[in-house]
PyMOL Python script that loads the backbone (N, CA, C, O; Angstrom):
from pymol import cmd

cmd.read_pdbstr("""\
ATOM      1  N   MET A   1      -9.140  -9.161  -5.014  1.00  0.00           N
ATOM      2  CA  MET A   1      -8.892 -10.011  -3.876  1.00  0.00           C
ATOM      3  C   MET A   1      -9.724  -9.472  -2.707  1.00  0.00           C
ATOM      4  O   MET A   1      -9.641  -8.288  -2.378  1.00  0.00           O
ATOM      5  N   SER A   2     -10.502 -10.316  -2.098  1.00  0.00           N
ATOM      6  CA  SER A   2     -11.341  -9.872  -0.991  1.00  0.00           C
ATOM      7  C   SER A   2     -10.504  -9.676   0.265  1.00  0.00           C
ATOM      8  O   SER A   2      -9.363 -10.129   0.355  1.00  0.00           O
ATOM      9  N   LYS A   3     -11.102  -8.989   1.230  1.00  0.00           N
ATOM     10  CA  LYS A   3     -10.387  -8.694   2.469  1.00  0.00           C
ATOM     11  C   LYS A   3     -10.016  -9.975   3.209  1.00  0.00           C
ATOM     12  O   LYS A   3      -8.910 -10.099   3.735  1.00  0.00           O
ATOM     13  N   LYS A   4     -10.941 -10.920   3.247  1.00  0.00           N
ATOM     14  CA  LYS A   4     -10.690 -12.177   3.948  1.00  0.00           C
ATOM     15  C   LYS A   4      -9.554 -12.939   3.286  1.00  0.00           C
ATOM     16  O   LYS A   4      -8.707 -13.508   3.975  1.00  0.00           O
ATOM     17  N   LEU A   5      -9.525 -12.958   1.973  1.00  0.00           N
ATOM     18  CA  LEU A   5      -8.471 -13.653   1.250  1.00  0.00           C
ATOM     19  C   LEU A   5      -7.132 -12.958   1.453  1.00  0.00           C
ATOM     20  O   LEU A   5      -6.101 -13.620   1.576  1.00  0.00           O
ATOM     21  N   PHE A   6      -7.141 -11.626   1.488  1.00  0.00           N
ATOM     22  CA  PHE A   6      -5.911 -10.867   1.684  1.00  0.00           C
ATOM     23  C   PHE A   6      -5.337 -11.097   3.072  1.00  0.00           C
ATOM     24  O   PHE A   6      -4.124 -11.229   3.229  1.00  0.00           O
ATOM     25  N   ILE A   7      -6.203 -11.146   4.083  1.00  0.00           N
ATOM     26  CA  ILE A   7      -5.745 -11.379   5.454  1.00  0.00           C
ATOM     27  C   ILE A   7      -5.120 -12.761   5.569  1.00  0.00           C
ATOM     28  O   ILE A   7      -4.110 -12.937   6.252  1.00  0.00           O
ATOM     29  N   GLY A   8      -5.713 -13.728   4.910  1.00  0.00           N
ATOM     30  CA  GLY A   8      -5.197 -15.089   4.980  1.00  0.00           C
ATOM     31  C   GLY A   8      -3.845 -15.234   4.303  1.00  0.00           C
ATOM     32  O   GLY A   8      -3.029 -16.055   4.721  1.00  0.00           O
ATOM     33  N   SER A   9      -3.596 -14.442   3.258  1.00  0.00           N
ATOM     34  CA  SER A   9      -2.346 -14.593   2.525  1.00  0.00           C
ATOM     35  C   SER A   9      -1.229 -13.714   3.064  1.00  0.00           C
ATOM     36  O   SER A   9      -0.088 -13.824   2.615  1.00  0.00           O
ATOM     37  N   SER A  10      -1.540 -12.839   4.025  1.00  0.00           N
ATOM     38  CA  SER A  10      -0.508 -11.965   4.558  1.00  0.00           C
ATOM     39  C   SER A  10      -0.167 -12.365   5.984  1.00  0.00           C
ATOM     40  O   SER A  10      -0.716 -13.322   6.529  1.00  0.00           O
ATOM     41  N   SER A  11       0.739 -11.621   6.568  1.00  0.00           N
ATOM     42  CA  SER A  11       1.174 -11.932   7.922  1.00  0.00           C
ATOM     43  C   SER A  11       0.334 -11.207   8.972  1.00  0.00           C
ATOM     44  O   SER A  11       0.717 -11.166  10.141  1.00  0.00           O
ATOM     45  N   PHE A  12      -0.794 -10.640   8.579  1.00  0.00           N
ATOM     46  CA  PHE A  12      -1.643  -9.902   9.505  1.00  0.00           C
ATOM     47  C   PHE A  12      -2.787 -10.784   9.984  1.00  0.00           C
ATOM     48  O   PHE A  12      -3.318 -11.602   9.232  1.00  0.00           O
ATOM     49  N   SER A  13      -3.157 -10.605  11.250  1.00  0.00           N
ATOM     50  CA  SER A  13      -4.297 -11.344  11.772  1.00  0.00           C
ATOM     51  C   SER A  13      -5.560 -10.516  11.584  1.00  0.00           C
ATOM     52  O   SER A  13      -5.499  -9.360  11.165  1.00  0.00           O
ATOM     53  N   LYS A  14      -6.690 -11.108  11.893  1.00  0.00           N
ATOM     54  CA  LYS A  14      -7.961 -10.420  11.693  1.00  0.00           C
ATOM     55  C   LYS A  14      -8.087  -9.189  12.590  1.00  0.00           C
ATOM     56  O   LYS A  14      -8.777  -8.236  12.227  1.00  0.00           O
ATOM     57  N   GLU A  15      -7.435  -9.191  13.749  1.00  0.00           N
ATOM     58  CA  GLU A  15      -7.524  -8.066  14.669  1.00  0.00           C
ATOM     59  C   GLU A  15      -6.669  -6.887  14.214  1.00  0.00           C
ATOM     60  O   GLU A  15      -6.879  -5.766  14.678  1.00  0.00           O
ATOM     61  N   GLN A  16      -5.718  -7.111  13.322  1.00  0.00           N
ATOM     62  CA  GLN A  16      -4.796  -6.069  12.911  1.00  0.00           C
ATOM     63  C   GLN A  16      -5.203  -5.352  11.630  1.00  0.00           C
ATOM     64  O   GLN A  16      -4.395  -4.612  11.068  1.00  0.00           O
ATOM     65  N   THR A  17      -6.414  -5.545  11.157  1.00  0.00           N
ATOM     66  CA  THR A  17      -6.799  -4.976   9.868  1.00  0.00           C
ATOM     67  C   THR A  17      -6.889  -3.460   9.890  1.00  0.00           C
ATOM     68  O   THR A  17      -6.858  -2.840   8.827  1.00  0.00           O
ATOM     69  N   GLY A  18      -6.997  -2.850  11.035  1.00  0.00           N
ATOM     70  CA  GLY A  18      -7.043  -1.394  11.106  1.00  0.00           C
ATOM     71  C   GLY A  18      -5.693  -0.773  11.320  1.00  0.00           C
ATOM     72  O   GLY A  18      -5.578   0.451  11.369  1.00  0.00           O
ATOM     73  N   SER A  19      -4.665  -1.586  11.448  1.00  0.00           N
ATOM     74  CA  SER A  19      -3.335  -1.052  11.719  1.00  0.00           C
ATOM     75  C   SER A  19      -2.804  -0.307  10.496  1.00  0.00           C
ATOM     76  O   SER A  19      -3.214  -0.552   9.361  1.00  0.00           O
ATOM     77  N   MET A  20      -1.895   0.596  10.765  1.00  0.00           N
ATOM     78  CA  MET A  20      -1.295   1.396   9.707  1.00  0.00           C
ATOM     79  C   MET A  20      -0.574   0.505   8.698  1.00  0.00           C
ATOM     80  O   MET A  20      -0.657   0.740   7.493  1.00  0.00           O
ATOM     81  N   GLU A  21       0.126  -0.504   9.180  1.00  0.00           N
ATOM     82  CA  GLU A  21       0.883  -1.383   8.300  1.00  0.00           C
ATOM     83  C   GLU A  21      -0.037  -2.172   7.371  1.00  0.00           C
ATOM     84  O   GLU A  21       0.263  -2.342   6.189  1.00  0.00           O
ATOM     85  N   PHE A  22      -1.164  -2.653   7.912  1.00  0.00           N
ATOM     86  CA  PHE A  22      -2.109  -3.392   7.076  1.00  0.00           C
ATOM     87  C   PHE A  22      -2.698  -2.483   6.007  1.00  0.00           C
ATOM     88  O   PHE A  22      -2.807  -2.875   4.845  1.00  0.00           O
ATOM     89  N   GLN A  23      -3.078  -1.269   6.397  1.00  0.00           N
ATOM     90  CA  GLN A  23      -3.673  -0.339   5.435  1.00  0.00           C
ATOM     91  C   GLN A  23      -2.712  -0.031   4.301  1.00  0.00           C
ATOM     92  O   GLN A  23      -3.113   0.021   3.139  1.00  0.00           O
ATOM     93  N   ILE A  24      -1.447   0.173   4.635  1.00  0.00           N
ATOM     94  CA  ILE A  24      -0.459   0.483   3.605  1.00  0.00           C
ATOM     95  C   ILE A  24      -0.231  -0.723   2.699  1.00  0.00           C
ATOM     96  O   ILE A  24      -0.127  -0.569   1.482  1.00  0.00           O
ATOM     97  N   SER A  25      -0.153  -1.907   3.271  1.00  0.00           N
ATOM     98  CA  SER A  25       0.055  -3.094   2.444  1.00  0.00           C
ATOM     99  C   SER A  25      -1.174  -3.387   1.582  1.00  0.00           C
ATOM    100  O   SER A  25      -1.042  -3.850   0.449  1.00  0.00           O
ATOM    101  N   HIS A  26      -2.352  -3.121   2.109  1.00  0.00           N
ATOM    102  CA  HIS A  26      -3.577  -3.311   1.328  1.00  0.00           C
ATOM    103  C   HIS A  26      -3.628  -2.319   0.163  1.00  0.00           C
ATOM    104  O   HIS A  26      -3.996  -2.691  -0.951  1.00  0.00           O
ATOM    105  N   LEU A  27      -3.261  -1.064   0.416  1.00  0.00           N
ATOM    106  CA  LEU A  27      -3.228  -0.061  -0.656  1.00  0.00           C
ATOM    107  C   LEU A  27      -2.168  -0.430  -1.698  1.00  0.00           C
ATOM    108  O   LEU A  27      -2.378  -0.217  -2.892  1.00  0.00           O
ATOM    109  N   THR A  28      -1.049  -0.972  -1.261  1.00  0.00           N
ATOM    110  CA  THR A  28      -0.008  -1.405  -2.193  1.00  0.00           C
ATOM    111  C   THR A  28      -0.521  -2.520  -3.092  1.00  0.00           C
ATOM    112  O   THR A  28      -0.224  -2.544  -4.286  1.00  0.00           O
ATOM    113  N   ASN A  29      -1.290  -3.444  -2.522  1.00  0.00           N
ATOM    114  CA  ASN A  29      -1.886  -4.519  -3.311  1.00  0.00           C
ATOM    115  C   ASN A  29      -2.839  -3.950  -4.362  1.00  0.00           C
ATOM    116  O   ASN A  29      -2.850  -4.403  -5.507  1.00  0.00           O
ATOM    117  N   ARG A  30      -3.632  -2.962  -3.971  1.00  0.00           N
ATOM    118  CA  ARG A  30      -4.561  -2.328  -4.921  1.00  0.00           C
ATOM    119  C   ARG A  30      -3.806  -1.583  -6.014  1.00  0.00           C
ATOM    120  O   ARG A  30      -4.221  -1.595  -7.173  1.00  0.00           O
ATOM    121  N   VAL A  31      -2.702  -0.936  -5.656  1.00  0.00           N
ATOM    122  CA  VAL A  31      -1.885  -0.233  -6.637  1.00  0.00           C
ATOM    123  C   VAL A  31      -1.343  -1.219  -7.672  1.00  0.00           C
ATOM    124  O   VAL A  31      -1.375  -0.941  -8.871  1.00  0.00           O
ATOM    125  N   LEU A  32      -0.854  -2.349  -7.219  1.00  0.00           N
ATOM    126  CA  LEU A  32      -0.312  -3.347  -8.140  1.00  0.00           C
ATOM    127  C   LEU A  32      -1.383  -3.880  -9.089  1.00  0.00           C
ATOM    128  O   LEU A  32      -1.131  -4.068 -10.279  1.00  0.00           O
ATOM    129  N   LYS A  33      -2.587  -4.121  -8.549  1.00  0.00           N
ATOM    130  CA  LYS A  33      -3.667  -4.621  -9.395  1.00  0.00           C
ATOM    131  C   LYS A  33      -4.094  -3.577 -10.418  1.00  0.00           C
ATOM    132  O   LYS A  33      -4.320  -3.910 -11.581  1.00  0.00           O
ATOM    133  N   LEU A  34      -4.209  -2.311  -9.997  1.00  0.00           N
ATOM    134  CA  LEU A  34      -4.610  -1.262 -10.931  1.00  0.00           C
ATOM    135  C   LEU A  34      -3.524  -0.998 -11.971  1.00  0.00           C
ATOM    136  O   LEU A  34      -3.833  -0.723 -13.130  1.00  0.00           O
ATOM    137  N   THR A  35      -2.282  -1.077 -11.576  1.00  0.00           N
ATOM    138  CA  THR A  35      -1.186  -0.876 -12.521  1.00  0.00           C
ATOM    139  C   THR A  35      -1.205  -1.955 -13.596  1.00  0.00           C
ATOM    140  O   THR A  35      -1.004  -1.677 -14.778  1.00  0.00           O
ATOM    141  N   ASP A  36      -1.447  -3.177 -13.172  1.00  0.00           N
ATOM    142  CA  ASP A  36      -1.549  -4.276 -14.127  1.00  0.00           C
ATOM    143  C   ASP A  36      -2.730  -4.065 -15.072  1.00  0.00           C
ATOM    144  O   ASP A  36      -2.624  -4.326 -16.270  1.00  0.00           O
ATOM    145  N   HIS A  37      -3.850  -3.593 -14.534  1.00  0.00           N
ATOM    146  CA  HIS A  37      -5.033  -3.321 -15.348  1.00  0.00           C
ATOM    147  C   HIS A  37      -4.741  -2.225 -16.371  1.00  0.00           C
ATOM    148  O   HIS A  37      -5.142  -2.329 -17.530  1.00  0.00           O
ATOM    149  N   LEU A  38      -4.043  -1.176 -15.939  1.00  0.00           N
ATOM    150  CA  LEU A  38      -3.793  -0.047 -16.821  1.00  0.00           C
ATOM    151  C   LEU A  38      -2.763  -0.362 -17.908  1.00  0.00           C
ATOM    152  O   LEU A  38      -2.685   0.353 -18.907  1.00  0.00           O
ATOM    153  N   LYS A  39      -1.983  -1.409 -17.728  1.00  0.00           N
ATOM    154  CA  LYS A  39      -1.053  -1.808 -18.792  1.00  0.00           C
ATOM    155  C   LYS A  39      -1.805  -2.268 -20.036  1.00  0.00           C
ATOM    156  O   LYS A  39      -1.351  -2.044 -21.158  1.00  0.00           O
ATOM    157  N   SER A  40      -2.946  -2.907 -19.839  1.00  0.00           N
ATOM    158  CA  SER A  40      -3.717  -3.387 -20.982  1.00  0.00           C
ATOM    159  C   SER A  40      -4.861  -2.458 -21.365  1.00  0.00           C
ATOM    160  O   SER A  40      -5.403  -2.570 -22.465  1.00  0.00           O
ATOM    161  N   HIS A  41      -5.239  -1.537 -20.472  1.00  0.00           N
ATOM    162  CA  HIS A  41      -6.313  -0.577 -20.753  1.00  0.00           C
ATOM    163  C   HIS A  41      -5.784   0.836 -20.507  1.00  0.00           C
ATOM    164  O   HIS A  41      -6.157   1.490 -19.533  1.00  0.00           O
ATOM    165  N   ASP A  42      -4.916   1.292 -21.397  1.00  0.00           N
ATOM    166  CA  ASP A  42      -4.216   2.544 -21.151  1.00  0.00           C
ATOM    167  C   ASP A  42      -5.109   3.784 -21.256  1.00  0.00           C
ATOM    168  O   ASP A  42      -4.691   4.854 -20.811  1.00  0.00           O
ATOM    169  N   LYS A  43      -6.298   3.694 -21.815  1.00  0.00           N
ATOM    170  CA  LYS A  43      -7.181   4.845 -21.905  1.00  0.00           C
ATOM    171  C   LYS A  43      -8.298   4.842 -20.862  1.00  0.00           C
ATOM    172  O   LYS A  43      -9.269   5.588 -20.988  1.00  0.00           O
ATOM    173  N   ASP A  44      -8.165   4.018 -19.850  1.00  0.00           N
ATOM    174  CA  ASP A  44      -9.146   3.954 -18.765  1.00  0.00           C
ATOM    175  C   ASP A  44      -8.815   5.052 -17.750  1.00  0.00           C
ATOM    176  O   ASP A  44      -8.145   4.815 -16.745  1.00  0.00           O
ATOM    177  N   TYR A  45      -9.305   6.258 -18.045  1.00  0.00           N
ATOM    178  CA  TYR A  45      -8.926   7.415 -17.251  1.00  0.00           C
ATOM    179  C   TYR A  45      -9.553   7.426 -15.862  1.00  0.00           C
ATOM    180  O   TYR A  45      -8.984   8.007 -14.938  1.00  0.00           O
ATOM    181  N   SER A  46     -10.694   6.807 -15.698  1.00  0.00           N
ATOM    182  CA  SER A  46     -11.297   6.747 -14.362  1.00  0.00           C
ATOM    183  C   SER A  46     -10.474   5.849 -13.435  1.00  0.00           C
ATOM    184  O   SER A  46     -10.359   6.125 -12.241  1.00  0.00           O
ATOM    185  N   SER A  47      -9.913   4.795 -13.978  1.00  0.00           N
ATOM    186  CA  SER A  47      -9.032   3.950 -13.173  1.00  0.00           C
ATOM    187  C   SER A  47      -7.727   4.668 -12.862  1.00  0.00           C
ATOM    188  O   SER A  47      -7.159   4.487 -11.785  1.00  0.00           O
ATOM    189  N   GLN A  48      -7.247   5.483 -13.801  1.00  0.00           N
ATOM    190  CA  GLN A  48      -6.042   6.273 -13.537  1.00  0.00           C
ATOM    191  C   GLN A  48      -6.274   7.244 -12.390  1.00  0.00           C
ATOM    192  O   GLN A  48      -5.419   7.419 -11.522  1.00  0.00           O
ATOM    193  N   ARG A  49      -7.436   7.866 -12.400  1.00  0.00           N
ATOM    194  CA  ARG A  49      -7.759   8.810 -11.326  1.00  0.00           C
ATOM    195  C   ARG A  49      -7.865   8.089  -9.989  1.00  0.00           C
ATOM    196  O   ARG A  49      -7.408   8.609  -8.971  1.00  0.00           O
ATOM    197  N   GLY A  50      -8.454   6.913  -9.978  1.00  0.00           N
ATOM    198  CA  GLY A  50      -8.528   6.119  -8.762  1.00  0.00           C
ATOM    199  C   GLY A  50      -7.150   5.716  -8.266  1.00  0.00           C
ATOM    200  O   GLY A  50      -6.893   5.712  -7.062  1.00  0.00           O
ATOM    201  N   LEU A  51      -6.265   5.379  -9.193  1.00  0.00           N
ATOM    202  CA  LEU A  51      -4.898   5.028  -8.834  1.00  0.00           C
ATOM    203  C   LEU A  51      -4.185   6.208  -8.193  1.00  0.00           C
ATOM    204  O   LEU A  51      -3.459   6.036  -7.213  1.00  0.00           O
ATOM    205  N   TRP A  52      -4.383   7.405  -8.734  1.00  0.00           N
ATOM    206  CA  TRP A  52      -3.758   8.591  -8.149  1.00  0.00           C
ATOM    207  C   TRP A  52      -4.249   8.834  -6.731  1.00  0.00           C
ATOM    208  O   TRP A  52      -3.478   9.220  -5.852  1.00  0.00           O
ATOM    209  N   GLY A  53      -5.539   8.605  -6.516  1.00  0.00           N
ATOM    210  CA  GLY A  53      -6.088   8.764  -5.165  1.00  0.00           C
ATOM    211  C   GLY A  53      -5.506   7.755  -4.186  1.00  0.00           C
ATOM    212  O   GLY A  53      -5.171   8.100  -3.053  1.00  0.00           O
ATOM    213  N   ILE A  54      -5.387   6.517  -4.623  1.00  0.00           N
ATOM    214  CA  ILE A  54      -4.807   5.470  -3.775  1.00  0.00           C
ATOM    215  C   ILE A  54      -3.349   5.777  -3.464  1.00  0.00           C
ATOM    216  O   ILE A  54      -2.905   5.620  -2.326  1.00  0.00           O
ATOM    217  N   LEU A  55      -2.601   6.218  -4.483  1.00  0.00           N
ATOM    218  CA  LEU A  55      -1.196   6.558  -4.272  1.00  0.00           C
ATOM    219  C   LEU A  55      -1.043   7.726  -3.298  1.00  0.00           C
ATOM    220  O   LEU A  55      -0.135   7.729  -2.468  1.00  0.00           O
ATOM    221  N   GLY A  56      -1.928   8.712  -3.399  1.00  0.00           N
ATOM    222  CA  GLY A  56      -1.884   9.848  -2.482  1.00  0.00           C
ATOM    223  C   GLY A  56      -2.174   9.442  -1.050  1.00  0.00           C
ATOM    224  O   GLY A  56      -1.513   9.902  -0.118  1.00  0.00           O
ATOM    225  N   LYS A  57      -3.168   8.576  -0.877  1.00  0.00           N
ATOM    226  CA  LYS A  57      -3.503   8.115   0.466  1.00  0.00           C
ATOM    227  C   LYS A  57      -2.362   7.294   1.060  1.00  0.00           C
ATOM    228  O   LYS A  57      -2.022   7.448   2.233  1.00  0.00           O
ATOM    229  N   ARG A  58      -1.774   6.421   0.242  1.00  0.00           N
ATOM    230  CA  ARG A  58      -0.654   5.615   0.717  1.00  0.00           C
ATOM    231  C   ARG A  58       0.539   6.497   1.076  1.00  0.00           C
ATOM    232  O   ARG A  58       1.243   6.234   2.051  1.00  0.00           O
ATOM    233  N   LYS A  59       0.759   7.543   0.282  1.00  0.00           N
ATOM    234  CA  LYS A  59       1.858   8.460   0.563  1.00  0.00           C
ATOM    235  C   LYS A  59       1.650   9.179   1.891  1.00  0.00           C
ATOM    236  O   LYS A  59       2.596   9.342   2.662  1.00  0.00           O
ATOM    237  N   ARG A  60       0.424   9.609   2.163  1.00  0.00           N
ATOM    238  CA  ARG A  60       0.128  10.286   3.434  1.00  0.00           C
ATOM    239  C   ARG A  60       0.295   9.336   4.614  1.00  0.00           C
ATOM    240  O   ARG A  60       0.837   9.724   5.648  1.00  0.00           O
ATOM    241  N   LEU A  61      -0.166   8.095   4.469  1.00  0.00           N
ATOM    242  CA  LEU A  61      -0.011   7.114   5.544  1.00  0.00           C
ATOM    243  C   LEU A  61       1.466   6.787   5.792  1.00  0.00           C
ATOM    244  O   LEU A  61       1.892   6.664   6.940  1.00  0.00           O
ATOM    245  N   LEU A  62       2.240   6.648   4.719  1.00  0.00           N
ATOM    246  CA  LEU A  62       3.668   6.370   4.875  1.00  0.00           C
ATOM    247  C   LEU A  62       4.391   7.537   5.535  1.00  0.00           C
ATOM    248  O   LEU A  62       5.288   7.335   6.354  1.00  0.00           O
ATOM    249  N   SER A  63       4.007   8.738   5.185  1.00  0.00           N
ATOM    250  CA  SER A  63       4.623   9.914   5.785  1.00  0.00           C
ATOM    251  C   SER A  63       4.321   9.966   7.282  1.00  0.00           C
ATOM    252  O   SER A  63       5.208  10.241   8.090  1.00  0.00           O
ATOM    253  N   TYR A  64       3.075   9.704   7.644  1.00  0.00           N
ATOM    254  CA  TYR A  64       2.694   9.705   9.053  1.00  0.00           C
ATOM    255  C   TYR A  64       3.418   8.601   9.823  1.00  0.00           C
ATOM    256  O   TYR A  64       3.889   8.822  10.939  1.00  0.00           O
ATOM    257  N   LEU A  65       3.502   7.423   9.228  1.00  0.00           N
ATOM    258  CA  LEU A  65       4.179   6.306   9.880  1.00  0.00           C
ATOM    259  C   LEU A  65       5.668   6.593  10.075  1.00  0.00           C
ATOM    260  O   LEU A  65       6.244   6.218  11.096  1.00  0.00           O
ATOM    261  N   SER A  66       6.291   7.255   9.102  1.00  0.00           N
ATOM    262  CA  SER A  66       7.715   7.571   9.239  1.00  0.00           C
ATOM    263  C   SER A  66       7.956   8.594  10.349  1.00  0.00           C
ATOM    264  O   SER A  66       9.023   8.598  10.963  1.00  0.00           O
ATOM    265  N   GLN A  67       6.985   9.451  10.609  1.00  0.00           N
ATOM    266  CA  GLN A  67       7.126  10.447  11.667  1.00  0.00           C
ATOM    267  C   GLN A  67       6.847   9.863  13.044  1.00  0.00           C
ATOM    268  O   GLN A  67       7.420  10.314  14.035  1.00  0.00           O
ATOM    269  N   THR A  68       5.972   8.864  13.115  1.00  0.00           N
ATOM    270  CA  THR A  68       5.572   8.324  14.411  1.00  0.00           C
ATOM    271  C   THR A  68       6.358   7.087  14.828  1.00  0.00           C
ATOM    272  O   THR A  68       6.706   6.948  16.001  1.00  0.00           O
ATOM    273  N   ASN A  69       6.644   6.190  13.896  1.00  0.00           N
ATOM    274  CA  ASN A  69       7.318   4.927  14.236  1.00  0.00           C
ATOM    275  C   ASN A  69       8.295   4.584  13.123  1.00  0.00           C
ATOM    276  O   ASN A  69       7.946   3.885  12.172  1.00  0.00           O
ATOM    277  N   LEU A  70       9.507   5.076  13.247  1.00  0.00           N
ATOM    278  CA  LEU A  70      10.494   4.950  12.177  1.00  0.00           C
ATOM    279  C   LEU A  70      10.912   3.499  11.928  1.00  0.00           C
ATOM    280  O   LEU A  70      11.110   3.109  10.778  1.00  0.00           O
ATOM    281  N   THR A  71      11.047   2.705  12.970  1.00  0.00           N
ATOM    282  CA  THR A  71      11.468   1.306  12.768  1.00  0.00           C
ATOM    283  C   THR A  71      10.398   0.506  12.027  1.00  0.00           C
ATOM    284  O   THR A  71      10.713  -0.299  11.151  1.00  0.00           O
ATOM    285  N   SER A  72       9.142   0.731  12.380  1.00  0.00           N
ATOM    286  CA  SER A  72       8.053   0.056  11.687  1.00  0.00           C
ATOM    287  C   SER A  72       7.990   0.500  10.230  1.00  0.00           C
ATOM    288  O   SER A  72       7.734  -0.309   9.338  1.00  0.00           O
ATOM    289  N   TYR A  73       8.226   1.787   9.993  1.00  0.00           N
ATOM    290  CA  TYR A  73       8.241   2.330   8.634  1.00  0.00           C
ATOM    291  C   TYR A  73       9.345   1.670   7.809  1.00  0.00           C
ATOM    292  O   TYR A  73       9.110   1.250   6.676  1.00  0.00           O
ATOM    293  N   GLU A  74      10.545   1.579   8.376  1.00  0.00           N
ATOM    294  CA  GLU A  74      11.660   0.984   7.654  1.00  0.00           C
ATOM    295  C   GLU A  74      11.414  -0.494   7.349  1.00  0.00           C
ATOM    296  O   GLU A  74      11.718  -0.965   6.253  1.00  0.00           O
ATOM    297  N   ASN A  75      10.867  -1.215   8.315  1.00  0.00           N
ATOM    298  CA  ASN A  75      10.556  -2.633   8.095  1.00  0.00           C
ATOM    299  C   ASN A  75       9.517  -2.811   6.998  1.00  0.00           C
ATOM    300  O   ASN A  75       9.628  -3.710   6.165  1.00  0.00           O
ATOM    301  N   LEU A  76       8.500  -1.942   7.002  1.00  0.00           N
ATOM    302  CA  LEU A  76       7.412  -2.061   6.030  1.00  0.00           C
ATOM    303  C   LEU A  76       7.877  -1.744   4.617  1.00  0.00           C
ATOM    304  O   LEU A  76       7.532  -2.472   3.686  1.00  0.00           O
ATOM    305  N   ILE A  77       8.650  -0.677   4.430  1.00  0.00           N
ATOM    306  CA  ILE A  77       9.079  -0.352   3.068  1.00  0.00           C
ATOM    307  C   ILE A  77      10.080  -1.374   2.534  1.00  0.00           C
ATOM    308  O   ILE A  77      10.155  -1.600   1.326  1.00  0.00           O
ATOM    309  N   ASN A  78      10.844  -1.987   3.431  1.00  0.00           N
ATOM    310  CA  ASN A  78      11.731  -3.062   2.982  1.00  0.00           C
ATOM    311  C   ASN A  78      10.939  -4.304   2.606  1.00  0.00           C
ATOM    312  O   ASN A  78      11.252  -4.971   1.620  1.00  0.00           O
ATOM    313  N   LYS A  79       9.910  -4.617   3.393  1.00  0.00           N
ATOM    314  CA  LYS A  79       9.081  -5.792   3.124  1.00  0.00           C
ATOM    315  C   LYS A  79       8.306  -5.645   1.810  1.00  0.00           C
ATOM    316  O   LYS A  79       8.220  -6.586   1.021  1.00  0.00           O
ATOM    317  N   LEU A  80       7.748  -4.461   1.588  1.00  0.00           N
ATOM    318  CA  LEU A  80       6.953  -4.213   0.389  1.00  0.00           C
ATOM    319  C   LEU A  80       7.793  -3.742  -0.791  1.00  0.00           C
ATOM    320  O   LEU A  80       7.325  -3.746  -1.930  1.00  0.00           O
ATOM    321  N   SER A  81       9.025  -3.340  -0.526  1.00  0.00           N
ATOM    322  CA  SER A  81       9.956  -2.781  -1.518  1.00  0.00           C
ATOM    323  C   SER A  81       9.284  -1.705  -2.375  1.00  0.00           C
ATOM    324  O   SER A  81       9.212  -1.809  -3.599  1.00  0.00           O
ATOM    325  N   ILE A  82       8.793  -0.666  -1.685  1.00  0.00           N
ATOM    326  CA  ILE A  82       8.095   0.402  -2.377  1.00  0.00           C
ATOM    327  C   ILE A  82       8.868   1.714  -2.414  1.00  0.00           C
ATOM    328  O   ILE A  82       8.599   2.554  -3.273  1.00  0.00           O
ATOM    329  N   ARG A  83       9.804   1.908  -1.520  1.00  0.00           N
ATOM    330  CA  ARG A  83      10.587   3.133  -1.490  1.00  0.00           C
ATOM    331  C   ARG A  83      12.028   2.785  -1.196  1.00  0.00           C
ATOM    332  O   ARG A  83      12.333   1.730  -0.641  1.00  0.00           O
ATOM    333  N   LYS A  84      12.900   3.685  -1.575  1.00  0.00           N
ATOM    334  CA  LYS A  84      14.291   3.544  -1.185  1.00  0.00           C
ATOM    335  C   LYS A  84      14.461   4.302   0.110  1.00  0.00           C
ATOM    336  O   LYS A  84      13.943   5.409   0.259  1.00  0.00           O
ATOM    337  N   LEU A  85      15.169   3.725   1.033  1.00  0.00           N
ATOM    338  CA  LEU A  85      15.361   4.319   2.342  1.00  0.00           C
ATOM    339  C   LEU A  85      16.327   5.490   2.237  1.00  0.00           C
ATOM    340  O   LEU A  85      17.437   5.358   1.721  1.00  0.00           O
ATOM    341  N   LYS A  86      15.883   6.634   2.736  1.00  0.00           N
ATOM    342  CA  LYS A  86      16.717   7.827   2.744  1.00  0.00           C
ATOM    343  C   LYS A  86      17.595   7.806   3.992  1.00  0.00           C
ATOM    344  O   LYS A  86      17.130   7.515   5.094  1.00  0.00           O
ATOM    345  N   ILE A  87      18.839   8.112   3.798  1.00  0.00           N
ATOM    346  CA  ILE A  87      19.769   8.193   4.925  1.00  0.00           C
ATOM    347  C   ILE A  87      19.672   9.584   5.500  1.00  0.00           C
ATOM    348  O   ILE A  87      19.822  10.580   4.792  1.00  0.00           O
ATOM    349  N   ARG A  88      19.415   9.641   6.814  1.00  0.00           N
ATOM    350  CA  ARG A  88      19.223  10.947   7.453  1.00  0.00           C
ATOM    351  C   ARG A  88      20.440  11.365   8.196  1.00  0.00           C
ATOM    352  O   ARG A  88      20.457  12.440   8.796  1.00  0.00           O
TER     353      ARG A  88
END
""", "prot")
cmd.dss("prot")
cmd.show_as("cartoon", "prot")
cmd.util.cbc("prot")
cmd.orient("prot")
C-alpha cells in the first residue's frame, strides 16, 4: 500500500504524516502485511528479519509515546488493538 493510499484510508491528513501516531499506525500496517506474507512463505528469513526490525522500531516509538503523552498512547493502542493496557 503506497503512502498516498494509506493516508487516504486512515484518519490522518497529509500534514500529520510525521506524527508519532501516524508512524506507529503505518508500522502496524507493515507488520500485518509481512505477517500475512510469512504465513505462506515460512522460510523467507530475510522478511522475518525485516519484521523483527519493524517490530523493534514500533516498540521503541510506543514506549516513547507512553512516556510523553499517555492519553494519546492509550487511544492509539485501543484503536489499533495492538497491546493490552497495563493498569498502573
